[in-house]
N, CA, C and O of each residue as an XYZ file, in Angstrom:
260
protein
N     -63.691     39.791      6.389
C     -62.611     39.120      5.682
C     -62.160     37.927      6.536
O     -61.917     38.073      7.734
N     -62.050     36.756      5.915
C     -61.616     35.592      6.678
C     -60.088     35.543      6.746
O     -59.404     36.375      6.150
N     -59.565     34.560      7.477
C     -58.124     34.482      7.726
C     -57.334     34.276      6.435
O     -56.267     34.866      6.265
N     -57.846     33.439      5.518
C     -57.123     33.199      4.269
C     -57.050     34.464      3.423
O     -56.009     34.765      2.840
N     -58.143     35.199      3.355
C     -58.145     36.453      2.593
C     -57.177     37.455      3.212
O     -56.494     38.192      2.502
N     -57.127     37.475      4.531
C     -56.202     38.379      5.229
C     -54.753     38.017      4.928
O     -53.921     38.896      4.707
N     -54.455     36.721      4.920
C     -53.093     36.274      4.626
C     -52.691     36.655      3.200
O     -51.583     37.137      2.963
N     -53.602     36.432      2.264
C     -53.314     36.763      0.865
C     -53.090     38.261      0.710
O     -52.170     38.682      0.010
N     -53.922     39.061      1.356
C     -53.770     40.519      1.290
C     -52.424     40.936      1.881
O     -51.757     41.822      1.347
N     -52.030     40.307      2.973
C     -50.747     40.626      3.607
C     -49.582     40.280      2.685
O     -48.657     41.076      2.525
N     -49.626     39.100      2.079
C     -48.544     38.694      1.174
C     -48.462     39.636     -0.012
O     -47.367     40.023     -0.418
N     -49.606     40.012     -0.574
C     -49.599     40.950     -1.703
C     -48.985     42.285     -1.300
O     -48.225     42.881     -2.064
N     -49.313     42.748     -0.106
C     -48.746     44.007      0.377
C     -47.232     43.894      0.521
O     -46.493     44.789      0.111
N     -46.777     42.791      1.104
C     -45.336     42.589      1.290
C     -44.631     42.508     -0.059
O     -43.533     43.043     -0.213
N     -45.243     41.851     -1.034
C     -44.629     41.728     -2.359
C     -44.445     43.079     -3.038
O     -43.563     43.236     -3.882
N     -45.264     44.042     -2.678
C     -45.174     45.370     -3.294
C     -44.186     46.293     -2.593
O     -43.979     47.421     -3.041
N     -43.580     45.845     -1.515
C     -42.611     46.671     -0.775
C     -41.243     46.562     -1.450
O     -40.723     45.465     -1.651
N     -40.676     47.705     -1.792
C     -39.365     47.733     -2.433
C     -38.255     48.225     -1.496
O     -37.087     48.275     -1.883
N     -38.620     48.579     -0.288
C     -37.659     49.100      0.676
C     -37.107     47.959      1.523
O     -37.843     47.352      2.301
N     -35.816     47.664      1.377
C     -35.190     46.546      2.075
C     -35.273     46.710      3.599
O     -35.386     45.720      4.322
N     -35.216     47.935      4.079
C     -35.284     48.160      5.524
C     -36.637     47.721      6.087
O     -36.706     47.153      7.176
N     -37.693     47.985      5.350
C     -39.024     47.570      5.800
C     -39.134     46.048      5.765
O     -39.685     45.447      6.687
N     -38.619     45.424      4.716
C     -38.636     43.962      4.616
C     -37.871     43.355      5.789
O     -38.323     42.379      6.388
N     -36.721     43.926      6.114
C     -35.926     43.426      7.237
C     -36.681     43.593      8.562
O     -36.618     42.716      9.424
N     -37.394     44.715      8.729
C     -38.174     44.918      9.942
C     -39.303     43.897     10.053
O     -39.583     43.388     11.138
N     -39.944     43.604      8.933
C     -41.007     42.595      8.933
C     -40.420     41.231      9.294
O     -40.984     40.502     10.110
N     -39.288     40.894      8.682
C     -38.619     39.625      8.965
C     -38.231     39.536     10.438
O     -38.450     38.511     11.084
N     -37.657     40.609     10.959
C     -37.277     40.632     12.377
C     -38.489     40.455     13.286
O     -38.432     39.723     14.275
N     -39.586     41.130     12.944
C     -40.806     41.013     13.739
C     -41.295     39.574     13.773
O     -41.621     39.049     14.838
N     -41.347     38.937     12.609
C     -41.821     37.550     12.538
C     -40.896     36.634     13.329
O     -41.361     35.772     14.074
N     -39.595     36.817     13.171
C     -38.642     35.992     13.912
C     -38.757     36.222     15.413
O     -38.673     35.273     16.192
N     -38.947     37.471     15.828
C     -39.096     37.780     17.251
C     -40.369     37.180     17.829
O     -40.369     36.668     18.948
N     -41.446     37.243     17.070
C     -42.740     36.743     17.542
C     -42.806     35.223     17.582
O     -43.361     34.642     18.515
N     -42.235     34.581     16.561
C     -42.399     33.135     16.430
C     -41.113     32.345     16.580
O     -41.141     31.178     16.970
N     -39.991     32.972     16.274
C     -38.700     32.295     16.385
C     -38.702     30.951     15.699
O     -39.270     30.788     14.619
N     -38.061     29.988     16.335
C     -37.991     28.643     15.769
C     -39.303     27.886     15.915
O     -39.496     26.849     15.281
N     -40.214     28.402     16.755
C     -41.498     27.733     16.938
C     -42.253     27.630     15.623
O     -42.945     26.644     15.371
N     -42.119     28.636     14.800
C     -42.844     28.648     13.531
C     -42.451     27.456     12.675
O     -43.312     26.774     12.119
N     -41.162     27.205     12.567
C     -40.691     26.097     11.749
C     -40.939     24.750     12.411
O     -41.289     23.787     11.730
N     -40.765     24.663     13.713
C     -40.912     23.379     14.393
C     -42.367     22.944     14.518
O     -42.638     21.754     14.681
N     -43.305     23.881     14.447
C     -44.723     23.539     14.578
C     -45.369     23.133     13.264
O     -46.545     22.770     13.236
N     -44.625     23.190     12.194
C     -45.186     22.834     10.890
C     -45.059     21.324     10.710
O     -43.952     20.788     10.684
N     -46.193     20.644     10.587
C     -46.181     19.195     10.377
C     -45.793     18.896      8.941
O     -45.684     19.808      8.122
N     -45.584     17.627      8.632
C     -45.203     17.269      7.265
C     -46.314     17.615      6.287
O     -46.032     17.989      5.149
N     -47.592     17.497      6.710
C     -48.699     17.892      5.845
C     -48.634     19.378      5.548
O     -48.803     19.804      4.406
N     -48.390     20.156      6.580
C     -48.291     21.592      6.388
C     -47.049     21.952      5.599
O     -47.037     22.938      4.862
N     -46.001     21.151      5.754
C     -44.772     21.395      5.004
C     -45.045     21.371      3.511
O     -44.541     22.216      2.771
N     -45.841     20.405      3.063
C     -46.179     20.309      1.643
C     -46.984     21.529      1.205
O     -46.755     22.083      0.130
N     -47.926     21.941      2.047
C     -48.715     23.132      1.738
C     -47.832     24.367      1.711
O     -48.010     25.247      0.869
N     -46.886     24.431      2.627
C     -45.964     25.563      2.683
C     -45.129     25.633      1.417
O     -44.930     26.713      0.860
N     -44.639     24.486      0.959
C     -43.856     24.448     -0.274
C     -44.678     24.955     -1.458
O     -44.178     25.717     -2.286
N     -45.935     24.530     -1.533
C     -46.806     24.995     -2.604
C     -47.017     26.503     -2.501
O     -47.039     27.204     -3.512
N     -47.171     26.994     -1.275
C     -47.344     28.429     -1.059
C     -46.122     29.214     -1.491
O     -46.240     30.273     -2.108
N     -44.961     28.698     -1.171
C     -43.712     29.363     -1.554
C     -43.594     29.410     -3.077
O     -43.204     30.430     -3.647
N     -43.934     28.294     -3.731
C     -43.893     28.268     -5.196
C     -44.848     29.306     -5.785
O     -44.520     29.975     -6.765
N     -46.024     29.437     -5.184
C     -46.997     30.422     -5.651
C     -46.457     31.834     -5.478
O     -46.593     32.668     -6.373
N     -45.849     32.101     -4.335
C     -45.284     33.433     -4.079
C     -44.181     33.738     -5.088
O     -44.103     34.851     -5.610
N     -43.332     32.755     -5.362
C     -42.254     32.976     -6.323
C     -42.814     33.298     -7.702
O     -42.292     34.167     -8.400
N     -43.884     32.593     -8.098
C     -44.518     32.887     -9.389
C     -45.097     34.306     -9.370
O     -44.975     35.043    -10.349
N     -45.727     34.683     -8.253
C     -46.325     36.009     -8.153
C     -45.250     37.086     -8.252
O     -45.444     38.101     -8.921
N     -44.117     36.867     -7.587
C     -43.026     37.836     -7.643
C     -42.550     37.977     -9.086
O     -42.282     39.086     -9.548
N     -42.447     36.864     -9.793
C     -42.044     36.910    -11.198
C     -42.990     37.728    -12.044
O     -42.564     38.402    -12.982
N     -44.283     37.677    -11.720
C     -45.263     38.437    -12.475
C     -45.138     39.937    -12.217
O     -45.506     40.737    -13.078
N     -44.630     40.332    -11.056
C     -44.500     41.751    -10.721
C     -43.286     42.375    -11.396
O     -43.208     43.598    -11.508
N     -42.347     41.565    -11.841
C     -41.115     42.099    -12.439
C     -41.339     42.581    -13.835
O     -40.406     43.059    -14.480
């Protein structure tokens, strides 16, 4: 499995989690691991890709409801 497939599988798994405590733990883990570096390392090109990704995730969440 390549990195993109792994990312998609991870997002799908997270979207299926209904337990807020688990979501908070995942969020805390990401913040602890990357902190502000994650946001500051995103270039403007990546920012556009990130926005598209967020829009896709929002559409996917809508489909699960």
